[in-house]
N, CA, C and O of each residue as an XYZ file, in Angstrom:
268
protein
N      -4.302      8.219     49.764
C      -4.168      8.522     51.163
C      -3.696      9.969     51.277
O      -2.868     10.427     50.490
N      -4.224     10.668     52.250
C      -3.849     12.056     52.514
C      -3.220     12.146     53.898
O      -3.791     11.679     54.884
N      -2.035     12.755     53.959
C      -1.357     13.004     55.230
C      -1.150     14.503     55.344
O      -0.594     15.130     54.442
N      -1.598     15.076     56.452
C      -1.436     16.503     56.706
C      -0.576     16.660     57.948
O      -0.903     16.123     59.007
N       0.520     17.390     57.824
C       1.425     17.641     58.945
C       1.504     19.150     59.158
O       2.065     19.877     58.339
N       0.936     19.605     60.264
C       0.917     21.034     60.575
C       1.814     21.357     61.763
O       1.627     22.369     62.438
N       2.775     20.499     62.008
C       3.737     20.717     63.088
C       4.479     22.033     62.851
O       4.664     22.452     61.708
N       4.897     22.673     63.927
C       5.612     23.947     63.806
C       7.088     23.787     63.467
O       7.736     24.756     63.071
N       7.630     22.581     63.615
C       9.051     22.364     63.356
C       9.228     20.995     62.705
O       9.404     19.991     63.394
N       9.182     20.963     61.396
C       9.315     19.706     60.668
C      10.790     19.456     60.390
O      11.487     20.297     59.822
N      11.247     18.277     60.805
C      12.632     17.904     60.531
C      12.651     16.691     59.601
O      11.606     16.133     59.266
N      13.826     16.305     59.200
C      13.980     15.205     58.248
C      13.462     13.896     58.826
O      12.903     13.079     58.094
N      13.636     13.683     60.122
C      13.139     12.464     60.762
C      11.624     12.353     60.608
O      11.104     11.274     60.323
N      10.928     13.453     60.792
C       9.472     13.469     60.631
C       9.087     13.127     59.196
O       8.162     12.350     58.962
N       9.788     13.702     58.253
C       9.502     13.450     56.835
C       9.740     11.983     56.494
O       8.949     11.380     55.769
N      10.814     11.407     57.005
C      11.105      9.996     56.746
C      10.014      9.097     57.315
O       9.635      8.111     56.683
N       9.510      9.422     58.489
C       8.428      8.627     59.086
C       7.150      8.735     58.263
O       6.433      7.749     58.090
N       6.868      9.920     57.762
C       5.697     10.093     56.898
C       5.869      9.265     55.626
O       4.934      8.595     55.188
N       7.050      9.309     55.041
C       7.319      8.549     53.819
C       7.152      7.054     54.055
O       6.638      6.345     53.190
N       7.577      6.575     55.203
C       7.458      5.152     55.512
C       6.009      4.719     55.701
O       5.693      3.537     55.572
N       5.126      5.671     56.004
C       3.705      5.346     56.103
C       3.174      4.797     54.782
O       2.302      3.928     54.770
N       3.698      5.305     53.679
C       3.228      4.832     52.376
C       3.494      3.346     52.234
O       2.615      2.594     51.814
N       4.682      2.923     52.575
C       5.026      1.504     52.479
C       4.070      0.665     53.324
O       3.598     -0.384     52.885
N       3.793      1.134     54.529
C       2.897      0.408     55.426
C       1.481      0.335     54.848
O       0.848     -0.720     54.892
N       0.985      1.443     54.308
C      -0.368      1.456     53.767
C      -0.479      0.643     52.487
O      -1.535      0.073     52.212
N       0.585      0.577     51.701
C       0.576     -0.279     50.515
C       0.453     -1.729     50.946
O      -0.343     -2.484     50.386
N       1.243     -2.123     51.947
C       1.220     -3.502     52.429
C      -0.109     -3.848     53.092
O      -0.653     -4.926     52.855
N      -0.634     -2.951     53.914
C      -1.833     -3.247     54.701
C      -3.136     -3.070     53.924
O      -4.074     -3.846     54.106
N      -3.202     -2.054     53.059
C      -4.469     -1.703     52.428
C      -4.426     -1.658     50.903
O      -5.456     -1.455     50.260
N      -3.262     -1.844     50.332
C      -3.145     -1.803     48.884
C      -3.212     -0.402     48.293
O      -3.366     -0.244     47.082
N      -3.099      0.610     49.136
C      -3.121      1.992     48.650
C      -1.754      2.344     48.081
O      -0.734      2.143     48.740
N      -1.730      2.864     46.871
C      -0.429      3.162     46.272
C      -0.209      4.638     45.981
O       0.873      5.021     45.537
N      -1.211      5.472     46.222
C      -1.001      6.904     46.022
C      -1.081      7.613     47.367
O      -1.810      7.201     48.270
N      -0.317      8.678     47.470
C      -0.256      9.406     48.735
C      -0.054     10.882     48.448
O       0.782     11.259     47.627
N      -0.819     11.702     49.123
C      -0.687     13.155     49.035
C      -0.279     13.650     50.421
O      -0.846     13.229     51.430
N       0.709     14.547     50.462
C       1.207     15.081     51.729
C       1.075     16.598     51.710
O       1.417     17.252     50.726
N       0.572     17.148     52.818
C       0.410     18.591     52.962
C       1.204     19.043     54.182
O       1.058     18.490     55.272
N       2.044     20.052     53.986
C       2.835     20.638     55.066
C       2.487     22.112     55.215
O       1.998     22.746     54.280
N       2.741     22.640     56.385
C       2.669     24.085     56.600
C       4.030     24.651     56.198
O       5.051     24.257     56.761
N       4.055     25.557     55.244
C       5.309     26.056     54.671
C       6.240     26.657     55.722
O       7.456     26.482     55.642
N       5.690     27.351     56.692
C       6.524     28.000     57.714
C       7.134     27.008     58.698
O       7.924     27.398     59.558
N       6.779     25.744     58.583
C       7.290     24.732     59.507
C       8.717     24.295     59.207
O       9.400     23.746     60.072
N       9.164     24.539     57.982
C      10.518     24.141     57.613
C      11.508     25.192     58.097
O      11.268     26.393     57.977
N      12.623     24.722     58.646
C      13.650     25.630     59.168
C      14.161     26.577     58.089
O      14.340     27.772     58.323
N      14.393     26.018     56.898
C      14.877     26.816     55.773
C      14.610     26.064     54.473
O      14.049     24.969     54.477
N      15.018     26.665     53.374
C      14.773     26.072     52.057
C      15.515     24.755     51.867
O      15.042     23.880     51.141
N      16.662     24.604     52.504
C      17.440     23.365     52.379
C      16.669     22.194     52.978
O      16.599     21.122     52.377
N      16.094     22.395     54.154
C      15.321     21.333     54.805
C      14.105     20.981     53.945
O      13.772     19.806     53.788
N      13.454     21.986     53.398
C      12.283     21.738     52.553
C      12.671     20.960     51.297
O      11.979     20.019     50.911
N      13.768     21.349     50.665
C      14.245     20.648     49.472
C      14.593     19.202     49.789
O      14.241     18.297     49.032
N      15.281     18.980     50.898
C      15.624     17.620     51.310
C      14.372     16.799     51.596
O      14.312     15.615     51.265
N      13.375     17.426     52.208
C      12.118     16.739     52.498
C      11.450     16.281     51.204
O      10.982     15.146     51.108
N      11.407     17.160     50.217
C      10.803     16.808     48.934
C      11.565     15.677     48.253
O      10.960     14.800     47.637
N      12.886     15.698     48.364
C      13.712     14.645     47.774
C      13.425     13.296     48.440
O      13.294     12.279     47.759
N      13.329     13.293     49.761
C      13.038     12.052     50.493
C      11.680     11.498     50.072
O      11.549     10.303     49.807
N      10.683     12.356     50.011
C       9.352     11.901     49.612
C       9.358     11.361     48.185
O       8.680     10.377     47.888
N      10.112     11.994     47.314
C      10.204     11.528     45.927
C      10.837     10.134     45.862
O      10.455      9.322     45.020
N      11.797      9.854     46.740
C      12.416      8.529     46.782
C      11.386      7.446     47.086
O      11.535      6.304     46.651
N      10.345      7.801     47.829
C       9.275      6.870     48.167
C       8.113      6.973     47.169
O       7.015      6.481     47.430
N       8.371      7.616     46.029
C       7.388      7.799     44.961
C       6.163      8.579     45.431
O       5.035      8.291     45.033
N       6.408      9.569     46.284
C       5.361     10.483     46.739
C       5.616     11.812     46.035
O       6.482     12.588     46.439
N       4.852     12.057     44.982
C       5.055     13.256     44.172
C       4.021     14.341     44.443
O       4.213     15.494     44.056
N       2.939     13.980     45.098
C       1.890     14.960     45.392
C       2.159     15.578     46.762
O       1.675     15.090     47.784
N       2.932     16.652     46.767
C       3.296     17.335     48.008
C       2.890     18.796     47.877
O       3.229     19.469     46.904
N       2.158     19.270     48.877
C       1.687     20.651     48.878
C       2.169     21.318     50.151
O       2.138     20.727     51.230
N       2.612     22.549     50.009
C       3.059     23.349     51.142
C       2.170     24.586     51.199
O       2.147     25.388     50.265
N       1.432     24.736     52.312
C       0.486     25.859     52.411
C       0.945     26.890     53.413
O       0.267     27.896     53.618
């Protein structure tokens, strides 16, 4: 599954909702891999970006790209 988020202001709440999509898609469709793409300038700072990556990793989402 591919999720692309090009929002101009990505916060932790948004990242958590994206991460929870994986659980839903595993249950509904049996999909177990997920790739997430963010716009790099959307993160307030490096701390928010690092926290976002950590949250996604907790949901076993390791394929994260920031463009």
